[in-house]
Every structure is written in structure tokens, then in C-alpha cells.
Wavefront OBJ file of the C-alpha trace (Angstrom):
o trace
v 96.315 122.109 117.788
v 93.743 119.826 119.816
v 91.588 122.848 120.862
v 91.556 124.687 117.363
v 89.759 122.154 115.251
v 87.052 121.113 117.840
v 86.575 124.657 118.555
v 86.165 125.845 114.970
v 83.747 122.976 114.516
v 81.557 124.084 117.618
v 82.788 121.192 119.603
v 83.344 121.185 123.396
v 86.631 122.981 124.732
v 87.687 124.370 127.979
v 90.529 126.318 129.459
v 91.469 125.971 133.030
v 94.626 127.275 134.763
v 97.376 125.117 133.819
v 95.042 122.585 131.936
v 93.152 122.767 128.306
v 91.066 120.239 126.887
v 88.964 119.667 124.013
v 86.514 116.961 122.849
v 85.802 116.035 118.980
v 83.245 113.476 120.430
v 84.829 110.924 118.074
v 85.419 107.507 119.320
v 89.233 107.481 119.377
v 91.509 108.713 122.134
v 94.158 110.820 119.917
v 91.758 113.779 118.962
v 89.992 114.052 122.419
v 93.178 115.274 124.206
v 93.916 117.387 127.254
v 97.234 119.193 127.796
v 98.893 120.116 130.875
v 100.514 123.603 130.694
v 102.309 123.250 133.944
v 103.371 120.310 136.164
v 100.923 118.218 137.744
v 101.486 117.736 141.465
v 100.657 114.688 143.438
v 97.964 116.373 145.385
v 96.238 117.766 142.358
v 95.948 114.629 140.510
v 92.822 113.296 141.920
v 90.994 116.684 141.077
v 92.688 116.861 137.536
v 91.471 113.689 136.371
v 87.716 113.776 138.199
v 87.422 117.205 136.118
v 88.459 115.720 132.957
v 86.099 112.710 133.544
v 83.243 115.119 133.829
v 84.416 117.269 130.781
v 84.477 114.173 128.632
v 81.203 112.502 130.080
v 79.778 112.669 126.647
v 77.234 110.307 125.430
v 80.069 108.591 122.863
v 82.320 105.771 123.063
v 85.966 105.930 123.154
v 88.836 107.155 125.292
v 90.343 110.407 125.851
v 94.049 111.371 126.398
v 96.170 113.672 128.671
v 99.443 115.025 127.512
v 102.159 116.244 129.865
v 105.898 117.505 128.916
v 106.918 117.053 132.500
v 106.755 113.675 134.543
v 103.407 113.154 136.209
v 102.515 111.321 139.520
v 101.083 107.734 139.030
v 97.528 108.251 137.541
v 96.648 104.588 137.374
v 94.831 104.754 141.082
v 92.467 107.557 139.352
v 91.727 104.939 136.178
v 94.250 106.262 133.899
v 96.135 104.012 131.576
v 99.756 104.692 130.516
v 100.080 105.410 126.892
v 103.936 105.646 126.877
v 106.219 108.703 126.277
v 106.963 110.724 122.878
v 109.721 113.043 121.984
v 109.094 116.597 121.821
v 111.265 117.763 119.075
v 112.234 121.656 118.024
v 113.481 123.002 114.886
v 115.019 126.584 115.164
v 113.924 129.298 112.312
v 116.220 128.539 109.305
v 115.602 128.354 105.462
v 113.390 125.329 104.399
v 114.957 123.257 101.828
v 112.980 122.275 98.921
v 111.740 118.774 98.770
v 113.431 116.267 96.636
v 110.707 113.615 96.391
v 109.487 112.746 93.062
v 106.140 111.587 92.155
v 104.304 113.576 95.034
v 102.175 116.655 94.409
v 101.232 118.517 97.506
v 98.349 120.738 97.732
v 97.271 123.191 100.526
v 93.939 122.115 101.207
v 91.351 124.955 100.523
v 87.968 123.365 99.628
v 85.931 120.841 101.446
v 86.876 118.100 98.840
v 90.448 118.593 99.878
v 89.722 118.207 103.594
v 87.759 114.855 102.973
v 90.984 113.551 101.237
v 92.923 114.666 104.240
v 90.733 112.730 106.484
v 91.075 109.891 104.453
v 94.566 109.693 104.688
v 94.803 110.430 108.469
v 92.170 107.854 109.326
v 93.896 105.155 107.164
v 97.569 106.244 107.304
v 98.137 107.631 110.863
v 96.303 105.200 111.374
v 93.162 105.634 113.714
v 91.483 102.342 113.288
v 88.780 103.431 115.735
v 87.337 105.974 113.051
v 85.568 104.691 109.669
v 85.797 107.109 106.851
v 83.679 108.904 105.647
v 81.077 108.510 108.459
v 83.836 109.874 110.947
v 85.434 113.417 110.067
v 88.546 114.880 111.791
v 87.806 118.345 110.224
v 85.810 120.132 107.882
v 85.477 123.346 106.050
v 84.721 125.351 109.476
v 88.245 124.967 110.191
v 89.332 127.209 107.467
v 90.407 130.857 108.304
v 92.022 130.239 111.547
v 95.489 129.201 112.666
v 95.559 125.708 111.233
v 96.924 125.110 107.496
v 96.264 121.641 105.736
v 98.331 119.623 103.371
v 97.472 117.008 101.196
v 99.960 114.784 99.008
v 98.751 113.013 95.803
v 100.236 110.460 93.555
v 98.206 111.279 90.508
v 94.702 111.777 91.884
v 95.192 109.381 94.603
v 95.601 111.343 98.116
v 98.261 109.397 99.757
v 100.052 111.577 102.345
v 98.981 114.593 104.688
v 100.226 116.925 107.363
v 98.747 119.865 109.227
v 100.407 123.074 110.528
v 98.966 125.274 113.472
v 100.817 128.949 113.474
v 100.930 130.168 116.721
v 102.207 133.529 118.179
v 105.901 132.202 118.933
v 105.909 128.784 117.280
v 104.733 126.732 114.446
v 103.125 123.271 115.394
v 103.689 120.394 112.887
v 100.836 117.674 113.243
v 99.126 114.676 111.761
v 102.000 113.823 109.353
v 100.811 110.484 107.834
v 101.389 108.383 104.761
v 99.051 105.416 103.582
v 100.961 102.264 104.610
v 101.324 100.958 101.209
v 102.952 104.138 100.023
v 105.523 104.422 102.900
v 109.411 104.442 102.348
v 109.291 107.013 99.617
v 110.305 110.323 101.574
v 106.768 111.414 101.634
v 106.637 111.966 105.445
v 109.669 114.413 104.872
v 108.289 116.172 102.123
v 104.961 116.839 103.765
v 106.914 118.171 106.881
v 108.631 120.526 104.756
v 105.586 121.848 103.206
v 103.969 122.177 106.626
v 107.374 123.916 107.933
v 106.990 126.636 104.882
v 103.867 127.915 106.324
v 105.841 129.976 108.687
v 109.553 129.549 108.237
v 110.280 132.695 110.648
v 109.040 130.733 113.761
v 110.611 127.806 115.490
v 109.027 124.650 114.685
v 107.754 122.066 117.457
v 106.378 118.471 116.902
v 105.719 115.261 118.942
v 107.577 112.419 117.058
v 106.867 108.742 116.718
v 109.538 106.229 116.593
v 109.045 105.905 113.057
v 109.172 109.481 112.294
v 111.871 110.624 114.643
v 115.009 109.947 112.117
v 112.939 112.035 109.370
v 112.897 114.993 111.821
v 116.340 114.772 112.662
v 117.316 114.840 109.086
v 115.464 118.059 108.669
v 117.113 119.808 111.660
v 114.471 118.783 114.547
v 116.365 118.079 118.076
v 114.770 116.209 120.939
v 114.249 118.845 123.719
v 111.992 116.974 126.244
v 109.572 113.840 126.494
v 105.771 114.115 126.691
v 104.105 111.597 129.160
v 100.876 110.216 128.085
v 98.046 108.953 129.583
v 94.564 107.513 128.452
v 91.249 106.688 129.948
v 87.964 105.140 128.684
v 85.008 107.399 128.744
v 82.706 106.387 131.635
v 85.092 104.668 133.574
v 85.448 107.232 136.521
l 1 2 3 4 5 6 7 8 9 10 11 12 13 14 15 16 17 18 19 20 21 22 23 24 25 26 27 28 29 30 31 32 33 34 35 36 37 38 39 40 41 42 43 44 45 46 47 48 49 50 51 52 53 54 55 56 57 58 59 60 61 62 63 64 65 66 67 68 69 70 71 72 73 74 75 76 77 78 79 80 81 82 83 84 85 86 87 88 89 90 91 92 93 94 95 96 97 98 99 100 101 102 103 104 105 106 107 108 109 110 111 112 113 114 115 116 117 118 119 120 121 122 123 124 125 126 127 128 129 130 131 132 133 134 135 136 137 138 139 140 141 142 143 144 145 146 147 148 149 150 151 152 153 154 155 156 157 158 159 160 161 162 163 164 165 166 167 168 169 170 171 172 173 174 175 176 177 178 179 180 181 182 183 184 185 186 187 188 189 190 191 192 193 194 195 196 197 198 199 200 201 202 203 204 205 206 207 208 209 210 211 212 213 214 215 216 217 218 219 220 221 222 223 224 225 226 227 228 229 230 231 232 233 234 235 236 237 238
């Protein structure tokens, strides 16, 4: 997912053995993420961080992130800063129940206007305070037609919730489940997750959960199977 959107929009991306990275060139860490595909050995850490420093050495401000599904060596000697851990949750294939939430109209994005609404909710609801809508965009219509599916929830005509699904060969990734702060506590996050799950109910679904979202996902049948270790680093701090 971290690669799909930047790649579709003509932004930088790279695949090394055991490590993929992509750069939206946005001034926020989360959209500019690198992912380990294998454990990071102590003797490889300096080289990996140096390669990522060179990749993310763009003429923009902000930070980038490194995700590892395995414990990592201490990366602070290389300028990295710990960003904590987040649980990896999995839901095995099973029928997707209908949402019982009332007052929410869910639309699968199919136009640039829909994606504008999604970006608005994501920036303000996730939130990503480093970004300013509409000057900063997370995606645009170039992302249509690939593995990504985008969903927006509305109260009347007001976009208030969103979610993304990334359909892979062996799994369905659920990402960017967010609701505007003043509309939380109404079950909208669960409803948006169900909409994303329905994009490929025959596949196991995976997501990385926040502390706030974890109880919601457990009720939908997700279980914690591991933890991601997260690091971030400001650009130009090599």
C-alpha cells in the first residue's frame, strides 16, 4: 500500500532485496514509508539507513518512516527515532456482516471529487497535522485502476469517514480508517472497515491497528499476530 499510491502518481519508489520504500514527497512521515521484508541484522543496519537517507534526500521538509514486522537493532546511533510499536492484526476469510450503523452513507470513490473528500477526511480525521488540505493531496485520480479501492462515508453531503483497501494476490490490506474527531463514537470506523473488507471477502485481511482502533477490529474478527516496530527520521539528518 505504501508503494501503490506514490507509484501510480509518478512519485519515487524502489525495491531492494528485503526492503521496499516509496516517497510521496509530502511533509509528513506516515505517507513516506519504507518496509522491511525480512529481519534487519545488526551488521546491516548502518547500510540500510544510509540507503534510505539517500532515497529520501528530496528537496522537501518532513520525515520518513521505517516499518519492521520483526524486532530491530537499536537504530538511534544512525539518527533514527523510535516511533513505538503497532499490532499487526489478521482476519481469516469469512462472510462480511452488514453494517448496522445508521446515518452513514458509504460510497466507493470513483471520481476525483470523491478522492478530494477522502483526502479531506484523512488529513483532518487520522489526523496528519503536517498536511494542509487541499494544498496537500494524499492521492488523486491516477490511483484508480490498480489494486487500491477507496471508500468515503457521508452524513448527508458531509464527508466524515474514510477507509482504503489494497487487494493483493494473497491478502487484503485495510488502511487509512479514519473519522473526523467530532463524529467519533458512532460506529463509523467499524462500518468503514466492513466496507473495505467486502472488497475481497475471500482473502485474509490484514491491518496495523492503533490503540483506539484495536477493540473495534477485534469485534470484527481480527486477531493480533505480531507487532510492527516503527522508526522515523527527519530528512537531511544523516
